[in-house]
N, C-alpha and C positions, 0 to 999 in steps of 0.2 A: 507516397510512399507510406506504408503503417510503419507502427514502431510498437516494439514489444518491451515491456518494462519488467523486470524482476526486482522486486524490493524486498529485501530480507530485514527483518525487524526483531532483535533481540530483548527481550524484556529483563529488566533488574530481577535479582533473587526476589522472591516475594511480591511481585508486582505483575506476575503472569496473567492474573485475571483481569486487572485494571487494563492492561494492555489490550487484552483479548476483546475485552467490552467495547474499548473505544475503537479498535480496527473494526469490529463488525459494524457499527455505526456508519462506517464509511460506505459500506457495500451498495446499499440501495440508491442512497443519492449520487455515488460516483457512476453506477451503471446506468442513470438515467441522462446522464451528462453528454453533451453533442461529442461525437467522435469516439465514444467508447464502445469497443467491441466486447471486451471481456475483462471482468476485473472480479478475479477469484483468490480468495483466501485460503491460505493452507497452514497446518500446524505440523511440527514435526512430530513423528511418532516417538522417538527417544528422546527430545528435548522439548517440553511443552512451552518453553519460554521462547523459542523459535517459531517466527511466523514469515510467511513468504507471500505478497501478492504477485501472481502471474496476471499481468495486463496486457492487453493490446488495444492501441489507438489507431485511428484513421491516419493522423499525421502527429508529427512531434509539436507542431503549433496548438494543435488541439489538447494535447498531453500538459502542455504549459499552462494552458488556461486551467486545467484540472488542479495543477500544481499550487496555483496562487487562488483557489477557490477558499471561501470561508470555512467552509466544513474541515478542510485541511488545517486551516489555522488553529480553529478550535481543537482538533485532534492534537495537535503540538502543545497547546496551552494544557488539555488534560491530562497528557502523558509526560510532561515536563518532569525530568528526575526519575522517571519509570523505566525509561529505554537507555539500555547498556550499549548498543550498537545499531546502525542503520546503514545499511549498504545497497544501492541503488545501481542496476545495471541498465543502460539503454542498448537495446539488440535489435539486430536486423535479423528477419528470417532468410535462411538461405535457399531452402526449397520448399 
């Protein structure tokens, strides 16, 4: 069963450009990962510090492999102290 992920990242004030740049680095490498159906980054039109990844994965197991990938650890290190909040929702498509 496939898995949909909504990941909402809110940058700290003044750190929006840093967080955006680091998030963009994840796109191509993640899209190349096994099981990644799509991995799309969005930025809120009214709040430029709010980013959302809309992701679809072939399985939860393959998504968990992604979550343990070195490039995610590098992102976490690079944005340490620059992110105010991170909300992740694991979702299932109804129809």
